[in-house]
N, CA, C and O atoms as CSV, one atom per row, in Angstrom:
chain,resi,resn,atom,element,x,y,z
A,1,MET,N,N,-38.651,-29.334,96.363
A,1,MET,CA,C,-37.937,-28.649,97.428
A,1,MET,C,C,-37.668,-27.200,97.030
A,1,MET,O,O,-37.466,-26.889,95.856
A,2,SER,N,N,-37.670,-26.348,98.002
A,2,SER,CA,C,-37.542,-24.934,97.688
A,2,SER,C,C,-36.175,-24.358,98.034
A,2,SER,O,O,-35.818,-23.291,97.536
A,3,THR,N,N,-35.411,-25.033,98.867
A,3,THR,CA,C,-34.104,-24.502,99.230
A,3,THR,C,C,-33.015,-25.158,98.395
A,3,THR,O,O,-33.220,-26.228,97.822
A,4,LEU,N,N,-31.878,-24.524,98.330
A,4,LEU,CA,C,-30.762,-25.099,97.593
A,4,LEU,C,C,-30.395,-26.459,98.171
A,4,LEU,O,O,-30.223,-27.425,97.428
A,5,ASN,N,N,-30.275,-26.539,99.485
A,5,ASN,CA,C,-29.949,-27.823,100.101
A,5,ASN,C,C,-31.001,-28.870,99.770
A,5,ASN,O,O,-30.670,-30.027,99.513
A,6,GLY,N,N,-32.253,-28.473,99.776
A,6,GLY,CA,C,-33.334,-29.396,99.457
A,6,GLY,C,C,-33.265,-29.892,98.026
A,6,GLY,O,O,-33.502,-31.070,97.759
A,7,ILE,N,N,-32.945,-29.003,97.115
A,7,ILE,CA,C,-32.813,-29.374,95.707
A,7,ILE,C,C,-31.699,-30.403,95.542
A,7,ILE,O,O,-31.889,-31.441,94.908
A,8,VAL,N,N,-30.547,-30.108,96.115
A,8,VAL,CA,C,-29.403,-31.014,95.982
A,8,VAL,C,C,-29.713,-32.359,96.627
A,8,VAL,O,O,-29.409,-33.407,96.059
A,9,ALA,N,N,-30.312,-32.332,97.803
A,9,ALA,CA,C,-30.655,-33.580,98.491
A,9,ALA,C,C,-31.620,-34.419,97.669
A,9,ALA,O,O,-31.468,-35.636,97.569
A,10,GLU,N,N,-32.607,-33.769,97.086
A,10,GLU,CA,C,-33.587,-34.493,96.279
A,10,GLU,C,C,-32.939,-35.145,95.057
A,10,GLU,O,O,-33.195,-36.312,94.761
A,11,VAL,N,N,-32.109,-34.396,94.361
A,11,VAL,CA,C,-31.456,-34.934,93.162
A,11,VAL,C,C,-30.497,-36.073,93.533
A,11,VAL,O,O,-30.418,-37.076,92.824
A,12,LEU,N,N,-29.779,-35.914,94.631
A,12,LEU,CA,C,-28.812,-36.933,95.030
A,12,LEU,C,C,-29.458,-38.122,95.745
A,12,LEU,O,O,-28.841,-39.178,95.885
A,13,GLY,N,N,-30.689,-37.946,96.191
A,13,GLY,CA,C,-31.368,-39.025,96.897
A,13,GLY,C,C,-30.829,-39.254,98.299
A,13,GLY,O,O,-30.795,-40.384,98.787
A,14,ILE,N,N,-30.406,-38.162,98.947
A,14,ILE,CA,C,-29.907,-38.251,100.320
A,14,ILE,C,C,-30.678,-37.264,101.186
A,14,ILE,O,O,-31.419,-36.425,100.674
A,15,GLY,N,N,-30.501,-37.366,102.486
A,15,GLY,CA,C,-31.201,-36.481,103.405
A,15,GLY,C,C,-30.687,-35.054,103.348
A,15,GLY,O,O,-29.491,-34.815,103.183
A,16,GLU,N,N,-31.600,-34.118,103.487
A,16,GLU,CA,C,-31.209,-32.702,103.460
A,16,GLU,C,C,-30.230,-32.383,104.582
A,16,GLU,O,O,-29.388,-31.496,104.441
A,17,ASP,N,N,-30.336,-33.102,105.693
A,17,ASP,CA,C,-29.423,-32.881,106.818
A,17,ASP,C,C,-27.993,-33.329,106.511
A,17,ASP,O,O,-27.075,-33.019,107.270
A,18,GLU,N,N,-27.797,-34.051,105.413
A,18,GLU,CA,C,-26.469,-34.491,105.000
A,18,GLU,C,C,-25.775,-33.466,104.100
A,18,GLU,O,O,-24.601,-33.628,103.770
A,19,ILE,N,N,-26.487,-32.421,103.704
A,19,ILE,CA,C,-25.958,-31.427,102.772
A,19,ILE,C,C,-25.258,-30.311,103.541
A,19,ILE,O,O,-25.818,-29.729,104.470
A,20,THR,N,N,-24.021,-30.026,103.134
A,20,THR,CA,C,-23.271,-28.885,103.659
A,20,THR,C,C,-22.728,-28.104,102.465
A,20,THR,O,O,-22.891,-28.522,101.319
A,21,ASP,N,N,-22.095,-26.989,102.732
A,21,ASP,CA,C,-21.490,-26.226,101.642
A,21,ASP,C,C,-20.364,-27.005,100.963
A,21,ASP,O,O,-20.009,-26.697,99.826
A,22,ASP,N,N,-19.803,-27.995,101.631
A,22,ASP,CA,C,-18.731,-28.810,101.059
A,22,ASP,C,C,-19.254,-29.975,100.231
A,22,ASP,O,O,-18.470,-30.665,99.580
A,23,THR,N,N,-20.562,-30.208,100.244
A,23,THR,CA,C,-21.134,-31.302,99.473
A,23,THR,C,C,-20.864,-31.064,97.990
A,23,THR,O,O,-21.179,-30.003,97.452
A,24,GLY,N,N,-20.287,-32.051,97.351
A,24,GLY,CA,C,-19.956,-31.970,95.932
A,24,GLY,C,C,-19.424,-33.310,95.465
A,24,GLY,O,O,-19.387,-34.266,96.239
A,25,PRO,N,N,-19.013,-33.391,94.217
A,25,PRO,CA,C,-18.562,-34.672,93.680
A,25,PRO,C,C,-17.327,-35.231,94.380
A,25,PRO,O,O,-17.154,-36.449,94.436
A,26,ALA,N,N,-16.480,-34.381,94.906
A,26,ALA,CA,C,-15.280,-34.867,95.593
A,26,ALA,C,C,-15.613,-35.536,96.921
A,26,ALA,O,O,-14.877,-36.404,97.390
A,27,ALA,N,N,-16.725,-35.127,97.522
A,27,ALA,CA,C,-17.085,-35.641,98.850
A,27,ALA,C,C,-18.245,-36.637,98.817
A,27,ALA,O,O,-18.473,-37.348,99.796
A,28,ASN,N,N,-18.967,-36.694,97.720
A,28,ASN,CA,C,-20.157,-37.539,97.653
A,28,ASN,C,C,-20.184,-38.337,96.359
A,28,ASN,O,O,-20.238,-37.765,95.270
A,29,ALA,N,N,-20.146,-39.644,96.480
A,29,ALA,CA,C,-20.169,-40.519,95.300
A,29,ALA,C,C,-21.468,-40.373,94.526
A,29,ALA,O,O,-21.509,-40.646,93.326
A,30,GLU,N,N,-22.537,-39.943,95.202
A,30,GLU,CA,C,-23.827,-39.771,94.537
A,30,GLU,C,C,-23.803,-38.631,93.524
A,30,GLU,O,O,-24.603,-38.618,92.589
A,31,TRP,N,N,-22.888,-37.671,93.701
A,31,TRP,CA,C,-22.811,-36.495,92.830
A,31,TRP,C,C,-22.000,-36.863,91.588
A,31,TRP,O,O,-20.796,-36.614,91.525
A,32,THR,N,N,-22.662,-37.447,90.620
A,32,THR,CA,C,-22.034,-37.841,89.354
A,32,THR,C,C,-22.170,-36.696,88.352
A,32,THR,O,O,-22.799,-35.680,88.646
A,33,SER,N,N,-21.586,-36.863,87.183
A,33,SER,CA,C,-21.689,-35.817,86.166
A,33,SER,C,C,-23.141,-35.634,85.714
A,33,SER,O,O,-23.576,-34.510,85.465
A,34,LEU,N,N,-23.882,-36.726,85.610
A,34,LEU,CA,C,-25.304,-36.626,85.248
A,34,LEU,C,C,-26.079,-35.896,86.335
A,34,LEU,O,O,-26.899,-35.026,86.042
A,35,ARG,N,N,-25.825,-36.245,87.563
A,35,ARG,CA,C,-26.525,-35.571,88.667
A,35,ARG,C,C,-26.139,-34.100,88.741
A,35,ARG,O,O,-26.957,-33.268,89.133
A,36,HIS,N,N,-24.919,-33.770,88.376
A,36,HIS,CA,C,-24.490,-32.369,88.360
A,36,HIS,C,C,-25.365,-31.578,87.387
A,36,HIS,O,O,-25.838,-30.488,87.708
A,37,VAL,N,N,-25.571,-32.138,86.206
A,37,VAL,CA,C,-26.426,-31.481,85.207
A,37,VAL,C,C,-27.849,-31.354,85.750
A,37,VAL,O,O,-28.495,-30.323,85.559
A,38,GLN,N,N,-28.337,-32.388,86.421
A,38,GLN,CA,C,-29.683,-32.340,86.990
A,38,GLN,C,C,-29.785,-31.290,88.088
A,38,GLN,O,O,-30.797,-30.595,88.187
A,39,ILE,N,N,-28.753,-31.166,88.908
A,39,ILE,CA,C,-28.750,-30.150,89.970
A,39,ILE,C,C,-28.780,-28.756,89.355
A,39,ILE,O,O,-29.570,-27.911,89.776
A,40,VAL,N,N,-27.934,-28.510,88.375
A,40,VAL,CA,C,-27.890,-27.192,87.721
A,40,VAL,C,C,-29.240,-26.880,87.084
A,40,VAL,O,O,-29.732,-25.758,87.204
A,41,ALA,N,N,-29.843,-27.852,86.412
A,41,ALA,CA,C,-31.149,-27.632,85.781
A,41,ALA,C,C,-32.210,-27.321,86.833
A,41,ALA,O,O,-33.039,-26.434,86.632
A,42,ALA,N,N,-32.190,-28.035,87.936
A,42,ALA,CA,C,-33.168,-27.796,89.004
A,42,ALA,C,C,-32.972,-26.419,89.644
A,42,ALA,O,O,-33.942,-25.735,89.968
A,43,VAL,N,N,-31.723,-26.025,89.821
A,43,VAL,CA,C,-31.427,-24.694,90.372
A,43,VAL,C,C,-31.910,-23.621,89.399
A,43,VAL,O,O,-32.508,-22.629,89.815
A,44,ASN,N,N,-31.655,-23.817,88.111
A,44,ASN,CA,C,-32.119,-22.860,87.104
A,44,ASN,C,C,-33.640,-22.688,87.178
A,44,ASN,O,O,-34.149,-21.568,87.168
A,45,ARG,N,N,-34.354,-23.811,87.254
A,45,ARG,CA,C,-35.826,-23.753,87.308
A,45,ARG,C,C,-36.313,-23.089,88.590
A,45,ARG,O,O,-37.161,-22.198,88.546
A,46,ARG,N,N,-35.787,-23.515,89.717
A,46,ARG,CA,C,-36.290,-23.036,91.010
A,46,ARG,C,C,-36.021,-21.550,91.225
A,46,ARG,O,O,-36.882,-20.826,91.725
A,47,PHE,N,N,-34.836,-21.102,90.849
A,47,PHE,CA,C,-34.455,-19.721,91.130
A,47,PHE,C,C,-34.619,-18.799,89.925
A,47,PHE,O,O,-34.327,-17.606,90.014
A,48,GLY,N,N,-35.079,-19.337,88.808
A,48,GLY,CA,C,-35.321,-18.512,87.632
A,48,GLY,C,C,-34.058,-17.890,87.072
A,48,GLY,O,O,-34.074,-16.756,86.594
A,49,VAL,N,N,-32.972,-18.628,87.132
A,49,VAL,CA,C,-31.700,-18.149,86.594
A,49,VAL,C,C,-31.261,-19.077,85.477
A,49,VAL,O,O,-31.835,-20.146,85.273
A,50,ARG,N,N,-30.250,-18.655,84.771
A,50,ARG,CA,C,-29.649,-19.505,83.751
A,50,ARG,C,C,-28.145,-19.431,83.966
A,50,ARG,O,O,-27.498,-18.476,83.537
A,51,LEU,N,N,-27.590,-20.440,84.630
A,51,LEU,CA,C,-26.151,-20.462,84.825
A,51,LEU,C,C,-25.481,-20.650,83.475
A,51,LEU,O,O,-25.917,-21.463,82.660
A,52,THR,N,N,-24.431,-19.900,83.249
A,52,THR,CA,C,-23.675,-20.064,82.013
A,52,THR,C,C,-22.959,-21.414,82.069
A,52,THR,O,O,-22.768,-21.966,83.153
A,53,PRO,N,N,-22.566,-21.942,80.926
A,53,PRO,CA,C,-21.808,-23.200,80.951
A,53,PRO,C,C,-20.559,-23.102,81.830
A,53,PRO,O,O,-20.223,-24.051,82.540
A,54,ARG,N,N,-19.878,-21.968,81.784
A,54,ARG,CA,C,-18.688,-21.784,82.623
A,54,ARG,C,C,-19.048,-21.829,84.110
A,54,ARG,O,O,-18.349,-22.467,84.897
A,55,GLN,N,N,-20.129,-21.158,84.497
A,55,GLN,CA,C,-20.556,-21.191,85.899
A,55,GLN,C,C,-20.939,-22.608,86.310
A,55,GLN,O,O,-20.579,-23.064,87.396
A,56,ALA,N,N,-21.662,-23.296,85.449
A,56,ALA,CA,C,-22.092,-24.659,85.763
A,56,ALA,C,C,-20.884,-25.567,85.978
A,56,ALA,O,O,-20.877,-26.384,86.899
A,57,ARG,N,N,-19.866,-25.428,85.136
A,57,ARG,CA,C,-18.661,-26.256,85.284
A,57,ARG,C,C,-17.869,-25.892,86.532
A,57,ARG,O,O,-17.280,-26.764,87.171
A,58,SER,N,N,-17.853,-24.616,86.881
A,58,SER,CA,C,-17.033,-24.179,88.011
A,58,SER,C,C,-17.693,-24.457,89.361
A,58,SER,O,O,-17.019,-24.416,90.391
A,59,CYS,N,N,-18.972,-24.734,89.374
A,59,CYS,CA,C,-19.673,-25.041,90.625
A,59,CYS,C,C,-19.398,-26.485,91.010
A,59,CYS,O,O,-20.018,-27.406,90.479
A,60,ARG,N,N,-18.486,-26.674,91.914
A,60,ARG,CA,C,-18.085,-28.020,92.317
A,60,ARG,C,C,-18.560,-28.376,93.721
A,60,ARG,O,O,-18.135,-29.384,94.285
A,61,SER,N,N,-19.438,-27.552,94.286
A,61,SER,CA,C,-19.983,-27.837,95.614
A,61,SER,C,C,-21.242,-27.005,95.820
A,61,SER,O,O,-21.546,-26.100,95.043
A,62,VAL,N,N,-21.945,-27.326,96.860
A,62,VAL,CA,C,-23.134,-26.549,97.218
A,62,VAL,C,C,-22.721,-25.115,97.537
A,62,VAL,O,O,-23.431,-24.172,97.187
A,63,GLY,N,N,-21.595,-24.950,98.191
A,63,GLY,CA,C,-21.102,-23.609,98.504
A,63,GLY,C,C,-20.853,-22.783,97.256
A,63,GLY,O,O,-21.149,-21.588,97.229
A,64,ASP,N,N,-20.304,-23.420,96.211
A,64,ASP,CA,C,-20.084,-22.719,94.945
A,64,ASP,C,C,-21.412,-22.293,94.323
A,64,ASP,O,O,-21.541,-21.172,93.832
A,65,LEU,N,N,-22.392,-23.184,94.346
A,65,LEU,CA,C,-23.719,-22.846,93.814
A,65,LEU,C,C,-24.324,-21.687,94.598
A,65,LEU,O,O,-24.892,-20.760,94.021
A,66,ARG,N,N,-24.191,-21.753,95.928
A,66,ARG,CA,C,-24.728,-20.693,96.783
A,66,ARG,C,C,-24.092,-19.345,96.445
A,66,ARG,O,O,-24.776,-18.322,96.418
A,67,GLN,N,N,-22.784,-19.345,96.187
A,67,GLN,CA,C,-22.081,-18.105,95.856
A,67,GLN,C,C,-22.570,-17.527,94.526
A,67,GLN,O,O,-22.800,-16.323,94.419
A,68,VAL,N,N,-22.730,-18.385,93.512
A,68,VAL,CA,C,-23.212,-17.916,92.213
A,68,VAL,C,C,-24.613,-17.329,92.357
A,68,VAL,O,O,-24.912,-16.279,91.788
A,69,LEU,N,N,-25.467,-18.006,93.117
A,69,LEU,CA,C,-26.824,-17.496,93.327
A,69,LEU,C,C,-26.806,-16.166,94.079
A,69,LEU,O,O,-27.572,-15.260,93.751
A,70,ALA,N,N,-25.944,-16.044,95.077
A,70,ALA,CA,C,-25.837,-14.797,95.836
A,70,ALA,C,C,-25.389,-13.655,94.933
A,70,ALA,O,O,-25.881,-12.534,95.056
A,71,GLU,N,N,-24.456,-13.939,94.026
A,71,GLU,CA,C,-24.002,-12.921,93.083
A,71,GLU,C,C,-25.119,-12.440,92.172
A,71,GLU,O,O,-25.072,-11.330,91.641
A,72,ARG,N,N,-26.121,-13.289,92.002
A,72,ARG,CA,C,-27.272,-12.920,91.176
A,72,ARG,C,C,-28.439,-12.401,92.007
A,72,ARG,O,O,-29.544,-12.226,91.493
A,73,GLY,N,N,-28.193,-12.157,93.286
A,73,GLY,CA,C,-29.204,-11.545,94.134
A,73,GLY,C,C,-30.137,-12.500,94.847
A,73,GLY,O,O,-31.158,-12.078,95.390
A,74,HIS,N,N,-29.800,-13.791,94.854
A,74,HIS,CA,C,-30.635,-14.772,95.544
A,74,HIS,C,C,-29.976,-15.144,96.857
A,74,HIS,O,O,-28.824,-15.575,96.891
A,75,LEU,N,N,-30.717,-14.975,97.928
A,75,LEU,CA,C,-30.230,-15.386,99.243
A,75,LEU,C,C,-30.737,-16.790,99.520
A,75,LEU,O,O,-31.936,-17.000,99.701
A,76,VAL,N,N,-29.822,-17.754,99.552
A,76,VAL,CA,C,-30.215,-19.154,99.749
A,76,VAL,C,C,-29.500,-19.769,100.913
A,76,VAL,O,O,-29.713,-20.942,101.219
């Protein structure tokens, strides 16, 4: 998948249409700590970035990931 929503949906095993900026571990049981690491790794690969450990920990939703990517010049 090439979009942020697509990446998250693929890792979580849910439909892309189920992904919103509020999607995160608090709202989705599928978003476990292991899946969080997988999402961050997939985002790093797809967008050619390296989130710092602090950024990775602070990203608790798709909206948070989108904001970090935007700060790095990626429009997602």
